[in-house]
C-alpha positions, 0 to 999 in steps of 0.5 A, a space after each residue: 500500500 505504501 507504493 499504491 497510495 501515492 499513485 492514488 493520491 495523484 490520480 484521484 486527489 486527496 479528498 476522493 472517497 477511495 483515497 480516504 478509504 485506502 488510508 483508513 485501511 492502511 492505518 487499520 493494518 497497523 493497529 490490528 497487528 500485534 507486532 506493530 511497533 510504537 512508530 507504526 502505531 503513531 503513523 497509523 494515528 497520524 494517517 487517521 487524523 489526516 483522513 478525518 480532517 479531510 473527510 470532515 472538510 469534504 463531507 461534513 461532520 455528520 457524514 457516515 464516512 467521518 463517523 467511521 473514521 472517528 471510530 477507527 481513530 478511537 480504536 487506534 488511540 486505545 491500542 496506542 495507549 495500551 502499548 505505551 
């Protein structure tokens, strides 16, 4: 995904739904991996925070996509807090 995401960004743009979904899935792989390092978890947090800001700007705060990313962000924070 590290190779695919920059291509998707160029082709689809930062605010395209598929690009947002790809970033969320990328972050999810880190916080679901029991072998992920703290740096991996922090990268997941940064990715989710960026995706959430973009989705909120594009879709508005009450959109289901934004709510879904907020849920992912909550779970990622819990995993990061547990590992620290």
